[in-house]
C-alpha positions in Angstrom: -64.8 4.9 49.0 -66.1 8.4 46.9 -67.5 8.3 43.3 -65.6 8.5 40.3 -65.2 12.5 38.7 -66.4 11.3 35.4 -64.4 14.5 33.1 -61.9 13.9 30.4 -59.4 16.2 33.2 -59.4 13.3 35.3 -59.1 10.6 32.9 -55.7 9.5 33.6 -56.0 9.5 37.2 -59.5 7.7 37.2 -58.0 5.0 35.0 -54.6 4.7 37.2 -57.5 5.0 40.2 -59.1 2.3 38.8 -56.5 -0.4 37.6 -53.7 -0.1 39.9 -55.3 -2.0 42.3 -56.5 -4.6 40.1 -53.2 -5.1 38.6 -51.8 -5.7 42.6 -54.7 -8.1 42.6 -53.4 -9.6 40.0 -50.1 -9.9 40.9 -51.4 -11.2 44.1 -53.2 -14.1 42.1 -50.3 -14.8 39.8 -48.0 -15.2 43.1 -50.3 -17.9 44.8 -50.6 -19.6 41.1 -46.5 -19.6 41.1 -45.7 -20.6 44.5 -48.5 -23.3 43.9 -46.2 -24.6 40.7 -42.6 -24.0 42.8 -44.3 -26.1 45.8 -45.8 -28.2 43.5 -43.0 -28.8 41.6 -40.9 -30.1 44.0 -43.4 -33.1 43.8 -42.1 -34.3 40.4 -43.6 -33.6 36.4 -46.5 -35.6 36.9 -47.9 -33.3 39.8 -47.5 -29.7 38.0 -49.4 -31.3 35.3 -51.7 -32.6 37.4 -52.2 -29.4 39.3 -51.9 -27.5 36.1 -54.7 -29.5 34.6 -57.1 -29.5 38.0 -56.9 -25.7 38.1 -57.6 -25.1 34.5 -60.7 -27.0 34.8 -61.5 -25.6 38.0 -61.6 -21.8 36.4 -63.8 -23.1 33.5 -66.4 -24.0 35.5 -66.0 -21.0 38.0 -65.8 -18.5 35.4 -68.3 -19.9 32.9 -71.0 -19.8 35.8 -69.8 -16.9 37.0 -70.7 -15.2 33.8 -74.1 -15.4 34.3 -74.3 -12.5 36.2 -71.5 -10.2 33.8 -74.4 -7.9 33.0 -74.6 -7.0 36.7 -71.0 -4.9 36.7 -72.2 -3.3 33.6 -75.6 -2.6 34.6 -74.1 -1.3 38.2 -71.9 0.6 36.4 -74.8 2.5 34.5 -76.7 3.4 37.8 -73.7 4.5 39.5 -72.5 6.7 36.8 -76.7 8.3 36.9 -76.6 8.5 40.5 -79.3 5.8 40.9 -77.6 3.6 44.2 -81.2 2.0 45.1 -81.7 0.5 41.6 -77.7 -0.6 41.4 -78.2 -2.3 45.2 -81.0 -4.0 43.9 -79.2 -5.6 40.7 -75.9 -6.4 43.2 -78.6 -8.4 45.1 -79.9 -10.9 42.1 -76.6 -11.3 41.3 -75.4 -12.6 44.6 -78.7 -15.0 44.8 -77.7 -16.3 40.8 -74.5 -17.3 42.1 -75.5 -19.0 45.1 -77.9 -20.8 43.0 -75.2 -22.0 40.6 -72.8 -22.8 42.9 -75.0 -25.1 45.4 -76.4 -26.4 42.1 -72.8 -27.8 39.9 -70.6 -28.4 42.9 -72.7 -32.2 43.4 -72.0 -32.9 39.9 -68.1 -32.0 39.9 -66.9 -33.8 42.4 -69.2 -37.0 41.2 -68.0 -36.6 37.6 -64.3 -35.4 38.9 -62.4 -38.5 37.2 -64.9 -38.5 33.8 -63.8 -35.2 33.2 -59.9 -36.1 33.7 -60.4 -38.6 31.3 -62.0 -36.7 28.9 -58.7 -34.2 28.6 -57.0 -37.2 27.9 -55.3 -36.8 30.9 -52.6 -40.3 31.7 -54.1 -42.6 34.5 -51.1 -41.0 37.0 -52.1 -37.4 36.0 -55.8 -38.5 36.7 -55.1 -40.0 40.2 -53.1 -37.1 41.5 -55.4 -34.6 40.1 -58.9 -36.2 41.0 -59.2 -35.1 44.6 -57.4 -31.7 43.9 -60.5 -30.9 41.8 -63.0 -32.6 43.8 -61.8 -30.7 47.1 -62.2 -27.2 44.9 -65.4 -28.5 43.3 -67.1 -28.4 47.0 -66.2 -24.9 47.5 -67.6 -23.8 44.2 -70.2 -21.8 45.4 -67.4 -19.3 47.7 -65.5 -18.7 44.8 -68.5 -17.7 43.0 -69.9 -15.6 45.3 -66.0 -13.8 45.8 -66.0 -13.4 41.8 -69.5 -11.3 41.3 -68.9 -9.2 44.6 -65.9 -8.2 43.5 -67.2 -7.2 40.1 -70.2 -5.7 42.0 -68.0 -3.3 43.9 -65.8 -2.8 40.6 -68.4 -1.7 38.4 -69.4 0.9 41.4 -65.7 2.5 41.0 -63.8 0.4 44.1 -61.4 -1.5 42.8 -59.7 -1.4 46.3 -61.7 -3.5 48.6 -61.2 -6.6 45.9 -57.4 -6.2 46.0 -57.3 -5.9 50.0 -59.4 -9.1 50.4 -57.9 -10.5 47.7 -54.1 -10.0 49.7 -55.8 -11.5 53.1 -56.8 -14.3 50.9 -53.8 -15.4 49.1 -51.7 -15.2 52.4 -54.0 -17.7 54.1 -53.5 -19.8 50.3 -49.6 -19.4 50.9 -49.5 -20.5 54.6 -51.8 -23.4 54.0 -50.6 -24.8 50.7 -47.2 -24.9 52.3 -48.4 -26.6 55.6 -50.4 -29.1 53.9 -48.5 -30.2 50.8 -45.6 -30.7 53.0 -46.9 -31.9 55.9 -45.2 -29.1 58.3 -45.9 -29.9 61.9 -48.9 -31.2 63.0 -50.7 -30.7 59.5 -50.8 -33.7 57.3 -48.4 -34.1 54.2 -51.5 -34.4 51.3 -49.1 -33.2 48.4 -51.5 -32.2 45.3 -54.7 -32.6 47.6 -53.0 -30.1 49.9 -53.5 -27.4 47.2 -57.2 -28.2 47.2 -57.4 -27.5 50.6 -55.6 -24.5 51.2 -57.1 -22.5 48.2 -60.6 -24.1 49.7 -60.1 -22.3 52.9 -59.0 -19.6 51.1 -62.1 -19.1 48.7 -63.9 -19.2 52.3 -62.3 -16.4 54.0 -62.9 -14.8 50.9 -66.2 -14.7 50.6 -67.0 -13.9 53.9 -64.8 -10.7 54.1 -66.5 -9.6 50.7 -70.2 -10.2 51.8 -69.2 -8.7 54.8 -68.3 -5.3 53.1 -71.1 -5.3 51.2 -73.2 -5.8 54.1 -71.6 -3.3 56.2 -72.6 0.4 54.3 -69.4 1.4 54.3 -69.4 0.7 50.6 -70.9 2.1 47.4 -73.0 -0.5 46.8 -74.6 -1.3 50.5 -76.8 -4.7 50.4 -79.4 -5.8 52.7 -81.1 -8.3 53.6 -84.8 -7.9 53.3 -83.6 -7.6 49.0 -80.9 -10.0 48.6 -83.4 -13.0 50.7 -86.4 -11.9 47.6 -86.2 -12.5 44.1 -86.8 -9.4 41.8 -87.8 -11.1 38.2 -87.3 -7.8 36.4 -83.6 -7.7 37.5 -83.0 -11.3 36.9 -84.0 -10.5 33.8 -82.0 -7.7 32.6 -78.7 -9.1 34.4 -79.3 -12.7 32.1 -80.2 -10.1 28.9 -76.7 -8.9 28.8 -75.0 -11.9 30.9 -76.1 -14.4 28.3 -73.8 -13.3 25.1 -70.8 -13.1 28.0 -71.8 -16.8 29.3 -71.4 -17.6 25.3 -68.5 -15.9 24.9 -66.9 -17.7 28.6 -68.2 -20.9 27.6 -66.6 -21.1 24.7 -63.6 -19.4 25.5 -63.0 -21.7 28.4 -64.2 -24.8 26.1 -61.5 -23.7 23.7 -58.9 -23.8 25.9 -59.8 -27.1 27.3 -59.7 -28.2 24.1 -56.2 -26.4 23.2 -54.9 -28.0 26.6 -56.2 -31.5 25.4 -54.2 -31.4 22.3 -51.2 -30.5 24.6 -51.6 -33.5 26.8 -52.1 -35.3 23.7 -48.7 -34.6 23.0 -47.5 -36.0 26.3 -46.5 -35.2 29.9 -43.4 -33.6 29.1 -45.1 -30.9 26.7 -48.2 -30.7 29.6 -46.2 -29.4 32.1 -43.7 -27.0 29.9 -47.5 -25.5 28.7 -48.7 -25.0 32.6 -45.3 -23.2 33.0 -45.4 -21.2 29.9 -48.9 -20.3 31.1 -47.8 -18.9 34.5 -45.2 -16.7 33.1 -47.4 -15.2 30.2 -50.0 -14.9 32.6 -48.1 -12.1 34.7 -48.5 -10.0 31.3 -52.2 -10.2 31.8 -52.0 -8.3 34.9 -51.9 -4.6 33.5 -53.7 -5.8 30.6 -57.0 -6.9 32.5 -56.5 -4.5 35.5 -57.0 -1.9 32.4 -59.7 -3.4 30.5 -61.7 -3.5 34.2 -61.0 0.0 34.5 -62.3 0.6 30.9 -65.4 -1.3 31.3 -66.2 1.0 34.7 -65.6 4.2 33.3 -67.4 3.2 29.9 -70.6 2.3 32.0 -70.8 5.4 34.0 -70.0 7.8 31.3 -72.8 6.2 29.3 -74.8 6.4 32.4 -74.0 10.2 32.1 -75.2 10.1 28.2 -71.3 11.1 27.8 -70.4 9.3 25.0 -67.3 11.3 24.0 -65.8 10.8 27.2 -66.4 7.0 27.1 -64.9 6.7 23.6 -61.8 8.7 25.0 -61.7 6.3 27.5 -61.1 3.7 25.7 -58.6 5.3 23.4 -56.4 6.0 26.2 -56.9 2.6 27.8 -55.5 0.8 25.0 -52.4 3.1 25.0 -51.6 2.4 28.2 -52.3 -1.2 28.4 -50.2 -1.7 24.9 -47.2 0.4 26.2 -47.7 -1.8 29.2 -47.6 -5.4 27.7 -45.1 -4.6 25.4 -42.8 -3.8 28.1 -43.3 -7.9 28.8 -43.1 -8.9 25.5 -39.2 -7.8 25.2 -38.7 -9.7 28.5 -40.3 -12.7 27.3 -37.6 -12.5 24.8 -34.8 -11.6 26.6 -35.7 -13.6 30.0 -37.1 -17.0 28.5 -34.6 -19.1 30.3 -34.3 -17.4 33.6 -37.9 -17.4 34.2 -39.2 -20.9 33.5 -36.1 -22.0 35.7 -38.2 -21.1 38.5 -40.5 -23.3 38.6 -37.4 -26.3 38.6 -38.3 -27.4 35.5 -36.7 -30.9 34.2 -34.2 -30.0 31.6 -36.8 -31.5 28.4 -39.4 -29.7 30.3 -37.2 -25.9 30.3 -36.5 -26.4 26.4 -40.4 -26.5 25.5 -41.3 -24.0 28.5 -38.7 -21.1 26.7 -39.7 -21.7 22.8 -43.6 -21.1 24.4 -42.6 -18.0 26.7 -41.2 -16.4 23.4 -43.7 -17.4 20.9 -46.3 -15.7 23.9 -44.0 -12.1 23.5 -45.4 -12.0 19.8 -49.0 -11.6 20.8 -48.5 -9.4 23.6 -50.2 -6.1 21.8 -52.7 -8.0 20.0 -54.1 -9.2 23.6 -53.6 -5.6 24.7 -55.9 -4.6 22.4 -58.4 -6.9 22.4 -58.6 -7.0 26.5 -59.0 -3.0 26.7 -62.1 -3.0 23.6 -63.7 -6.3 24.6 -63.8 -4.5 28.5 -64.8 -1.1 27.1 -67.5 -2.9 25.2 -69.0 -5.1 27.5 -68.9 -1.8 30.0 -71.3 -0.3 27.4 -73.0 -3.6 27.4 -72.4 -4.8 23.9 -71.4 -7.9 25.0 -72.8 -9.5 21.4 -69.7 -8.4 19.6 -67.0 -9.8 21.7 -69.0 -13.4 22.0 -69.1 -12.9 18.1 -65.1 -12.6 17.8 -64.6 -15.1 20.5 -66.8 -17.9 18.5 -65.2 -17.6 15.4 -61.9 -17.2 16.8 -62.2 -20.4 18.9 -64.0 -22.8 16.1 -61.7 -21.2 12.7 -58.7 -19.9 13.8 -57.8 -21.2 17.7 -58.3 -25.1 17.9 -57.8 -26.0 13.8 -54.7 -23.8 13.9 -53.4 -25.4 16.9 -53.7 -28.9 16.0 -52.8 -28.2 12.1 -49.5 -26.8 13.1 -48.7 -29.0 16.6 -50.1 -32.3 15.5 -50.7 -32.6 11.7 -47.4 -30.7 10.7 -45.8 -32.4 13.5 -44.4 -28.8 15.3 -45.0 -30.1 18.5 -46.1 -27.8 21.7 -44.6 -24.4 19.5 -46.9 -25.0 17.1 -49.8 -25.1 19.3 -48.9 -21.9 20.8 -48.0 -20.0 17.3 -51.8 -21.1 16.3 -53.0 -19.7 19.2 -50.7 -16.3 18.9 -52.2 -15.8 15.1 -55.9 -15.8 16.4 -55.0 -13.3 18.9 -53.8 -10.9 16.4 -56.9 -11.8 14.4 -59.1 -11.4 17.1 -57.9 -7.7 18.4 -58.1 -6.6 14.6 -61.5 -7.9 14.7 -62.6 -5.8 17.8 -61.4 -2.6 16.8 -63.3 -3.0 13.8 -66.1 -3.3 16.1 -65.4 -0.2 18.4 -65.0 2.0 15.3 -68.6 0.9 14.1 -70.2 2.1 17.4 -72.8 -0.2 18.1 -72.3 -0.1 21.6 -72.7 3.8 22.3 -77.1 2.9 22.1 -76.8 -0.2 24.0 -80.0 0.1 26.6 -78.9 -1.8 29.7 
């Protein structure tokens, strides 16, 4: 894939060139989430709750551990912008070593303590019984998930968003196929129920990791890895990665802990609200596709622009990207307001689950513009190497707004699941205001990576 032409004239073209493959990739991910939920939905409410909770727990673990190499993406972008490919390749190889180490280290603990984790999440015994095996299976393949995350981030930092998209398409085809075969026991395959989702996910992880690594080592992409760099530790590069990544790790850790406690608050309300919550999360996640995709493109453009010392272009990249993101996510807000019931019915929920899911989807519409602003500016700041500012906002938002308001409205005031979601919406609005203020202050312009 050719290098980006970093000029204001090509700004819209570059944003679309980078974000469209990421949006398609996210759409593919969402298709798997939705197909998982639809297939599992035939197994009953307990199965939906178990698969949703296990999936959320695993995503938390994989995202937090992968965040240790977040800095690699911004550093790679800087080096590519400065035409320093050798330095970019060295940083990429060390990021993969970090992912490999974390995966091998953490997997055994997750497998052994799987049931304890479910109990701590206030899952009902039947839900814990169903979800435990799923969680153990995917945890055993954690290292492949981390390799996928890190390899994709490396390629995106270099401006190649098409390769992760293509790999995701292949991986998701495997995932959906094996879901169908293993959940219901089609042909010679055993009927494994929720555990079948776990095995299908594990197979897709291994496939995706193999495809991405083969691409990185092939010499056919911007970042060409070689065995002589990946088999050696380069302490200086690892320190650079960790220096930039540490605030991002705290950010991801608090975000996911907040999400887990948020889910725990929902679980206190019972299995029906938990199932409705999982359905609403799946539906709202569709709106994240354009916001996240544009945030990724913003991070790459800002990082590479700063690599060429073009601060004005980095500024314009963030402003233009924010405009695109707000427009796209407001479109989803309208869809959520007009068709909440029709969207929730795709998951074949029971009537009581449906009514609660509709309320959550309509509340989700309120927070879409704020989410768009926060995603883009936090992505831009991280692309510049300023991972501290988003971390500070996450700490304040999670501890002072997100969880307290969710518990207050949902439990103490007795507003139920709708109150929990309303508390989250207030938090995102406040975060959007805060990230914009920090963007305007401009500390990110002088960050050294």
